Every structure is written in structure tokens, then in C-alpha cells.
VEXMARTI-770969 format. One record per residue (C-alpha): residue in three letters; y negated, x negated, z. Coordinates in steps of 0.02 Angstrom, whole numbers, plus 50000, padded with zeros to 5 digits. Each point is the difference from the previous one (the first is absolute). Layout:
// residues N
ALAYXZ ...
***
This chain:
// residues 630
MET502604930949741 CYS501795002250066 GLY501285010350111 ILE500544995550168 ALA501385004850102 GLY500984993650143 MET500725001750178 ALA500014990750169 GLY501125000550161 CYS501615002149907 TRP501124989149879 PRO499095000549831 ASP501385003949874 PRO499614994449836 ALA500745013649905 VAL498955013650100 LEU498364988249969 GLU500525000049812 ARG500155018449994 MET498225002050098 GLY499214987749860 LEU500905010649865 ALA499315016150057 ILE498164994149973 ALA500374988349837 HIS498675009449925 ARG498684992350116 GLY500604982049939 PRO500984998449835 ASP499544981249973 ALA501014991450148 VAL501065003950144 GLY500064989750168 GLN500965001950172 MET499924992050164 THR501345000250134 ALA499824994150176 ARG501075001650164 GLU499275017750042 ALA498845003749855 GLY500015002949810 PHE498735001149861 ALA500195008449817 PHE498634997049881 ARG499615005749821 ARG498604991249910 LEU498695005949868 SER499204983049958 ILE498135000450001 ILE499384983250090 ASP500954982949986 VAL501235008149880 ALA500884984949991 GLY500214994250178 GLY499545015650129 HIS501835005550022 GLN500325009050166 PRO500564998750137 ILE498764985750031 TYR500334989150156 ASN498884989150110 GLU500264980249990 ASP501435000650123 ARG500775016649941 SER499845008150178 MET498985012549924 ALA500225011849847 ILE498875011749919 VAL500145015349870 LEU498405007749932 ASN499525014549884 GLY498234998949938 GLU498624987049973 ILE498924990050098 TYR498394997349909 ASN499154986950109 HIS501544989250002 HIS499174985149924 GLU498764997950133 LEU501325003350135 ARG501104986649909 HIS498634986750010 GLY499735002850189 LEU501754999450046 GLU500424983449892 ARG498394991650093 ARG500895005250159 GLY501674991149950 HIS501015013749927 HIS501154995349857 PHE500285012949846 MET501505001149890 THR499335013149881 HIS498315005849932 SER500405017150055 ASP498715011150094 VAL501445004550113 GLU500374983550085 THR498165000350066 VAL500465015350097 LEU501504990050082 HIS499054984850048 LEU498645010950070 TYR501165008150105 GLU500594983850069 GLU498134996850050 ARG499435015650065 GLY501505012550021 VAL499525017649971 ARG498224996049998 CYS500294992749833 LEU499795017449937 ASP498084999850042 GLU499884986049852 LEU500935007249861 ARG499075009849868 GLY501205010149885 MET501305012949990 PHE501704995750086 ALA501505005150098 PHE500924985650058 ALA501494994850120 ILE500194983550086 TRP501534994850085 ASP499814986350135 GLU501734992250032 ARG499554990150153 SER499285015750103 GLN501195012249906 GLU498455011649966 LEU499455009749843 LEU498275003349964 MET499545012849872 ALA498325005949954 ARG498905011449869 ASP498394997449925 ARG498415007950068 VAL500025015749904 GLY501915001949961 LYS499934996149810 LYS501844992750024 PRO501285009450087 LEU501274995150129 TYR501425010050086 TYR501124997550144 THR501365007050100 THR501094993650157 LEU501835000550013 ALA501185006350135 ASN499994981350066 ASP498054999549997 ALA500124988349844 ILE498525003849866 VAL500235002449814 PHE498345001449894 GLY499495001149828 SER498605003349864 GLU500885016449967 ILE501125011550090 LYS501274999449875 ALA500284981850046 ILE500325004650188 LEU501255013349952 GLN501094986449924 HIS500404994150182 PRO501815008650048 GLU499265003950170 VAL498445009349960 VAL500205019350006 ARG499155011749870 ARG499305014650097 PRO498475010349964 ASP498574998450119 LEU499435019050022 VAL498244995150079 ALA499674988349842 ILE500485014949885 ASP498865012050084 ASN498754988449974 PHE500304996949817 LEU499825018549963 ALA498435000350093 LEU499234983749916 GLN501144997149852 TYR500414983350063 VAL500894992950165 PRO498704992050107 SER500314983550081 PRO501014993450101 LEU501145014549963 THR501194999849851 ALA501055014249935 PHE501434992650074 GLU500455000750177 GLY499914983550093 ILE499134990049858 ARG498194995750019 ARG498604993549904 ILE498964985750060 GLU498125005950011 PRO498714990949906 GLY499074987450087 HIS501444997150122 TRP501284987050040 LEU501755002050075 ARG500974987750098 TRP501905001550045 ARG500834989550106 ALA501755002450098 GLY499915019249959 VAL498175003650056 ILE498675004949885 GLN498224996450031 THR498575007149879 GLU498284997650003 ARG498345003549883 TYR499134984849951 TRP498575007149903 ASP498955016249984 LEU498505005349895 PRO498484997350112 TYR498685013649952 LEU498804995050129 PRO498634992750022 LYS499095006149839 PHE498994988449886 ALA498145001650024 ASP499684990849821 SER499075008449863 GLU500915009649866 GLY499504986349866 GLU500804986550114 LEU501615010550032 ARG500155002749812 GLU499944981949965 GLU501224995950125 LEU501065013849942 LEU500034993049819 ARG500304981750065 LEU501615007150100 LEU500525009849854 ARG499954986149877 ASP500934987650131 SER501435012650024 VAL500395002249822 ARG499764981749969 ILE501264993550116 ARG501305012949936 LEU500014992449838 GLU501194985350038 SER501565002149917 GLU501234988649903 VAL500615016449898 PRO499025012849894 LEU498695010750099 GLY499255017049949 ALA499185015050088 PHE500155018650012 LEU498545008649936 SER499885020050041 GLY498215001549951 GLY499425002850177 VAL498544989550086 ASP501444989650107 SER501084993949855 SER498454997149884 ALA499194989650119 VAL501534989150023 VAL500124999349810 ALA498214994449991 PHE500194986450129 ALA501634994749923 SER499214997849823 GLU498634990650084 ALA501044987650081 SER501514997849883 MET500204987149878 SER500905010849877 ARG499985018149943 VAL500465012150133 LYS501405012249959 THR499755017450058 PHE501195016050022 THR499595017850003 VAL501045014650032 GLY499385017349927 PHE500585018649990 GLU499955013049859 SER499175011250131 GLU497984995150001 THR499965005950166 HIS501074985050065 ASP499484988049859 GLU498794986050026 SER500534987749844 ALA498325002349922 TYR499074992050139 ALA501304985450008 ARG499664997249808 LEU498174999750038 VAL500204985650130 ALA501324991349903 ASP498734999549839 LYS498614993350122 PHE500944986050063 GLY501044995849841 THR501715002250085 ASP501725000149909 HIS500235019150037 HIS501705009450002 GLU500235019850040 LEU501445011250038 VAL499955019249987 VAL501075009750124 ARG500545016249931 THR501295006450124 GLY500844997050172 ALA501584994149933 PRO501555003650118 GLU500634982549976 LEU498414992350075 ILE500165011150143 ASP501674991750027 ASP499214982949993 ILE498655005550118 VAL501205006450141 TRP501074983049985 HIS498624987550000 TYR499025008050136 ASP501365000950132 GLN499415014950080 PRO499215017049946 PHE498204995549936 GLY499095015749930 ASP498454992049920 SER500205005849828 SER498944986349933 ALA501524989450022 ILE500495006449821 PRO498484993049903 SER500134983650113 PHE501794997449947 ALA499565003449818 ILE498594987550002 ALA501004986250087 ARG501355002249870 ILE498754997249846 THR499104986850090 ARG501504988050045 PRO500534995649824 HIS498204992349989 VAL499654992150167 THR500804994850163 VAL498445002750110 VAL498845014949993 LEU498425003650100 ASN499495016950056 GLY498685010850087 ASP500865004750151 GLY499115002950162 GLY498245003549915 ASP499845016650066 GLU500524996050175 THR499004984650001 PHE498295006449918 GLY500105018250038 GLY500525008449845 TYR500985015350032 ASN499065016449984 ARG500735005650161 TYR499004986550082 ALA498415009749963 LEU500535012350139 SER499284987550118 GLN498255003549948 GLY498775014349998 ARG500615017850021 PHE501724994250061 GLY499274992650175 THR498795016050006 PHE501505011549983 PHE500974992150148 GLY498485002150104 LEU500075018049977 PRO500935011050138 LEU501805001549992 HIS500015019249972 LEU498794997549853 ARG500964985749920 ARG501635011050005 ALA499045015849932 LEU499434989049854 PHE501764993449967 LEU500615017849990 ALA498615004849881 ALA500464985449892 LYS501915004049991 PRO499815012449839 VAL499314985149889 SER501114985550078 ARG500964999449830 TYR498464991849913 LEU499814987350130 ARG501354986949971 ARG500034988650147 GLY498785010850092 ARG501325013849988 ARG501074987650131 ILE498515000750113 LEU500075019250014 ASP501755000350023 VAL500044990950166 ASN498345007250074 PRO499464983650057 GLU498944997050164 SER499214983549981 PRO499594987749851 ALA501544990850031 GLU501095015449986 ALA499085005449841 TYR500164982749904 CYS501924998350053 ALA500185017549932 THR499644992849832 LEU501294987950020 LEU501355012950021 HIS501225006549863 ALA500865012350108 HIS499185006050151 ARG500775005150167 LYS500125018649952 ARG500814996549833 ARG501244988550076 LEU500395013450136 TRP500255012749870 LEU501144988449890 TYR501074991750125 ALA501655008150063 ASP500625001550184 GLY500964984649978 PRO499694980750010 LEU498374998449929 ASN498455004750115 VAL498154999549989 ASN499524985250108 ASP498925006050150 GLY498814985349998 ASP498674996749872 VAL500414991749833 PRO499634981050003 PRO498345000649907 LEU499355013350120 ALA500634989950155 PHE499104984449935 MET498315008749954 ARG499965007150179 GLY500024984350076 GLN498474993849880 GLY498705007550115 GLY498894983650003 LEU499775001149817 GLY498985011449885 VAL500865014049910 LEU500164991549837 ASP500534982850073 GLY501355010750098 MET500525007349831 LEU500084982749918 ALA500964991850143 THR501235014350008 ASP500384997549817 ILE500134982050007 HIS501315000950141 ASN500995015249930 TYR499775006449830 LEU499584982249914 PRO501464990850064 ASP501375013250014 ASP499545008949828 LEU498964991649872 LEU500574981350046 VAL501945006150004 LYS499715008649842 MET499264984249909 ASP501184987150082 VAL501505010149953 ALA499455005149827 THR499614981749955 MET501444991950075 ALA501225011749920 HIS499504991349843 SER499944982750068 LEU498095000749989 GLU498864992550137 GLY498395010650049 ARG498454992950072 SER498705010150092 PRO498254990249989 LEU499055014950090 LEU501314998250151 ASP499334981650031 GLN499754998650193 ARG498254991949979 LEU499485014449886 MET500765013750112 GLU499194992250161 PHE498274999049919 MET500095017749938 ALA500575006250157 ARG498524995050088 VAL498745006749856 PRO499075014850081 GLU500695017749954 SER498425004349906 LEU500374987449867 LYS501735005449975 ILE499605017449961 ARG498195005549963 ASN499475017449952 GLY501775005549949 VAL500224983549889 THR501684991750048 LYS500144980549993 TYR498064999850003 LEU499864980550041 PHE501434995949888 LYS499305009149853 SER498264993750022 ALA500674981550003 LEU500925004449835 ARG498525008549912 GLY499704990049839 LEU501624992150003 LEU501155015249968 PRO499475013249876 ASP499115014050080 ALA501125013249932 VAL501444991850112 LEU498834998750160 ASP499405016949980 ARG501525010149963 LYS500815012950107 LYS501424991850093 MET501655006549919 GLY501414991050099 PHE501704994949939 GLY500835016649993 VAL501245008249881 PRO500255017749937 LEU501435002350134 GLY499865019249997 ASN500335000749819 TRP501404987049998 LEU500905010050125 ARG500015014449895 THR500334991749837 SER500994983049991 LEU500465000150183 ARG500435018150015 GLU501944998049983 MET499984986150108 VAL499165010350136 GLU501005014249993 ASP501734990249991 VAL499434988650155 VAL498825009350105 LEU500965016949988 SER501724992450004 ASP501315005050139 MET500024981450045 ALA498145000150051 LEU499945018050073 ARG501644994250112 ARG499084986150079 GLY499165013550114 TYR498194992949988 PHE499215014549918 LYS500075019049975 PRO500865003449849 ALA498905015349969 ALA498484989850023 VAL500524986749876 ARG500465013649872 GLU498335008150027 MET499154983349969 VAL500954996849846 GLN499705017149929 VAL498025000250035 HIS499894983549917 MET500925004449859 SER498965014249971 GLY498504990449978 SER499264995550166 ASP499764982550067 GLU499905005750184 PHE501734991550035 GLN499894985349877 TYR500034987150120 THR501275006150133 LEU501245003449845 TRP499634982449939 ASP500514994050178 LEU501525010250018 LEU500514993349839 LEU499754982050047 LEU500865004050182 GLU501565007149932 SER500144985749865 TRP499814986450141 HIS501425008850103 ARG501095000249854 THR499644980949954 PHE499934992250173 ILE500775011550129 ASP501425008649912 GLN500614983949918 PHE499934981350029 PRO498564992949896 VAL500904987049901 PRO498794987449926 ARG499605001849818 ALA500414986149878 PRO498894985550021 VAL498375001249884 MET500224986449861 SER498714986650027 LEU498475003049886 GLY499524981150025 ALA498504991650079 SER498984996849844 
***
């Protein structure tokens, strides 16, 4: 796991490359690498995982006409290497990264079809003066880029690396900010910086002579559906689960697993314990609030599998942790579960360098409670005449405060299952944003937010598969995977996600919808396959999610920060929001209502981001001292 950065189409100033690498030193505290060519340069920071002694990057091909830098892991590199050696390629390292470069020599961009893993890489071909960049299928590893006035390109694992180039301008992207306030994250390919873009998951980008070409190389096929029996599908699912965990256990440094006590992370721990030659180390974060605490279930699983278990209790939202989150996420990021993610990564890193997680289980197996909207009365409701549906929405308004996510549906009065589902994803719907925004630079976008626009195009799928596909293309890569990648890499920790293995995902996508959710039971096939392996108490428990007591924190430990930042003259002078609306939200929240908690949190992070990245130059922090590779 590493941090990469670089440029093409301009003179690669070694001092600029050094600053770019320094900005992402936390991603690789173990070694520094740099490459300069006639019209290109790479900066590299290494976290040593595989071939600790010899896998330094950049890595070159035999005649040094090509060079690669890669962030991630290629899990099938051994079998790829054997084939390449048989075909005459000569390897200089035992690194998984070198297999990608030799495979690219043979197959060009089609090399991506053969890679099984998580990755973001850049390859410079000196002969053709061409730069190729690519991201893994679902976007586990990040890659950003921008172009300069002379059409040169600058890229990096994090935006803060790109900002070190003296010709890159720091300006807010107002469309991205509106999307952030609607969704709590900035959707790809946008970023919060005007002119800086994120390469989308499952895409490659080619730069040559100032011309950029991008193309999708993978998408998840939901059709045709399997006709096998439930028992046969259950057995195949177990085989794929075991394999996806097993291949992610390769490491020359200590390895462990996050364990929340939910079904996903518990399954990963179960299969890791089964395949590991040593006792698995597990890590859990808990809360004083019982409403948000899952640690008892985590201990139940840890005891069953005899893990070396570690727990951390998060008691408050510390202001200094907010500063860390703003710095490391580069752009406004409103998912408040970034706080416990940061906390658990911090306690995990002293013990291990690689950690497995349960990311993607909900999107792969059908785990969110909102997916149950695809069944039963939901479909019946949208079969009713429009005037009757509107009357029912109006009648439900008085009890909306008790409906949690269901309240978001009432706020937008949807006219289709797609609109209803996407309403559950909105943290600030259109009416609220219109009420909040001043007559200034920020506007509510006329078009659909990206998840709704995407789901409208999934007409060939069933409602549930449409929801799953929408989350896998939007919420998963732009929120959940960003959260995990940044939280772990901020602490020089590599996270691996077995439940996002491409073979496992491709299998589950083609499983009939009736086996993903049955009679209101989410993850039906997944839980059925795990029955007898995991405790019934874990399989049958109510889904909790990785939430935090945000409303209470904003009224207590973070209250002073909210008032000093959100209500500051500096924030209000930006002209984004109506001062009276902002003051009303703060007053309502401090009086005990949680109606505006997510919007207030977003405003706090947005203003803190402006102060960190727009109002001043983001000077790289001191490099992280190497924690060693043993």
C-alpha cells in the first residue's frame, strides 16, 4: 500500500515532486521513490507489505522504457507471474506491482481484465510519451488529476499532493459543494476543487500530447440470473467467501481484522480464523451510548473464534479529531462515521500493518433496511393513482418525526420507486437547500443528484437490483470506500475488503432478488450460508450501522466549535447561506432537536475545509516517522 503522484507533459521539477510525495507521506512512511524523464515524473511513498526488501517503486521494465507506480495489492500476482515468466518476461523483484507492468507490455489496457485486487496505478511509456492511469473495479484505491494551462496533467492519490504543484489553482467547485450538502459526499468524477477530477472506479485514463481519453473497462452484470437451487447457490457462495478471504491473507507484515459485531465483519473474521496459521488479531470500537454500541456482539464473535481482541470506547467527538478529518479527506466529507473509523485505525496500527474489513457487504448481499422498500407494500403503493399517493403522503406528515429515513421520503413526495429510494440517500433535500442558500454563488442544481440520475437508467433491472447497482456506483465508492481508505492510510494502515472481491460480487449480482431479501429478511442467502458458522445472535440481530451520537456531540463536546466556526463572520461572509437560516438551525439544535444535525455537521466541515485548503496554501505536514515493516 502506497501513495503515488506525478505529472506528464511538462518538465518534472524534482523539488515539486518531493513536495507532492511529502504531502502523502502518511500513505508510505517506509520508503521514498522518484522518477524523472524528459516529459514526466513520478513521486512515490511506500508502505512495505509484499517483497519488503526488494519491491521499491517506481519499477521499470527490462529496457527501462516503461515505469510504474501503484497503490494497492494484486492478489493473483503469483499466477500472473508464472504465465509471464513462461512467455519470456524477466522479473527484477518479487513485487506484485511488477506483474502489472509486464502484463501491460503484452496486453495494453486489456491487462486490467486479468487483475484481481485493489489498485490505482500510473504507467509512463517513454517511447510513446504516453501516460496510462487506472483504478480498480469498485474504487477501493483513489486517484485524482487535473490539467494545467499547457494541457500537461498532474495526478495523485490525494488532492493535497496535486495542490503542491505551483500552477494548480485552488477554487471551490460550487456544483460539487451543492452535491455534498445533498449527499454528505462529493460524487465522482467531481471534487470540491474546480478543475480537479477523480478517475471513476473501473475506468482507465490515457494522456498523450495533451489529449485525455477515458473508458470504463468493467461493470457489474446483474443478468442473466442463476437458475440453480438455493442449496447450490449457498455452497458456491461459501466457496467464494473462503477464497476471497484466503487470498487477502498474504502479507510479510502483521495482519488483523476490524470486527464491528455485524454479520459482514464477523464472517470475514470467521473465514480468516479458519485459514490463518496464527491467532487473528481483531479490533473493535464502541460507544458509551448503548444505541450505537455493538461491542458486545464483537466480543461474542471474538470469543467464538479465539481472536486476540482489542477494544476502544469513543466517548466524545474531539475537536482536534475534526481537524485531522478535514486535513486527510481533502474535501468536505460529511459521513460522521469517519470519527470512529479514524479512532479504530489509530488503535489498530501499533499492532498490525494490514487489516481486513467487512466493507461492501450491504451492497453486495442486500443488507440495508431501505432495500426492503423493493418488496411488498412498496410496489403496491406506487401502483396507486397519483392523487391517492399524494393524499397518503400528506396524511403521514404529522408522524414523520418518528420515521427516521422514512421521513426523507415524505420530504420529497416521490412519484416512483427510484425517487423514493434516492430520497433515503439525501441528507438535505431540495427544499431545505433552497431555504438555506443565499442569493449568491451557491445554487441548487437543476438536474437530478447522481444516484437518482443513475437509478433512472437501470430500467432493465428489478427494483432491488437497481438499488444495489446505484449504491455500488455511487454511495459505496464515493462515501464508504473513501472513508475507509483515508482513515486507514492516515495511520499508515492497509485495509483489505474481501467482500468486494470481483468474483464474489459478480456471483451475487446474478443471484435472484428473492434470495437477497426474503420476507423482509435482508442478506437472506448470505445469512443462510453462515447459519451454524456464526452465532445466531449475530445473524438474527437488528442492523445497527456504524453511526455515532452526532446530535449529542454537537450540543456538548463540539458545541463551542460549531458556534465559533459555523456562526463566524468569516463563514457567513462567504455568501453561501442565509445567516438567519444558519442561526435558526443552530438554535433549534442546541434546544434539543436533531432535525438539522446532519446539515450542521456538513456546514462545520465545509467551513473548516475552506479555511484549510482554500484560504491558505495546504503546506504538507511533517512526514510520518516510519513505524517499521515488521
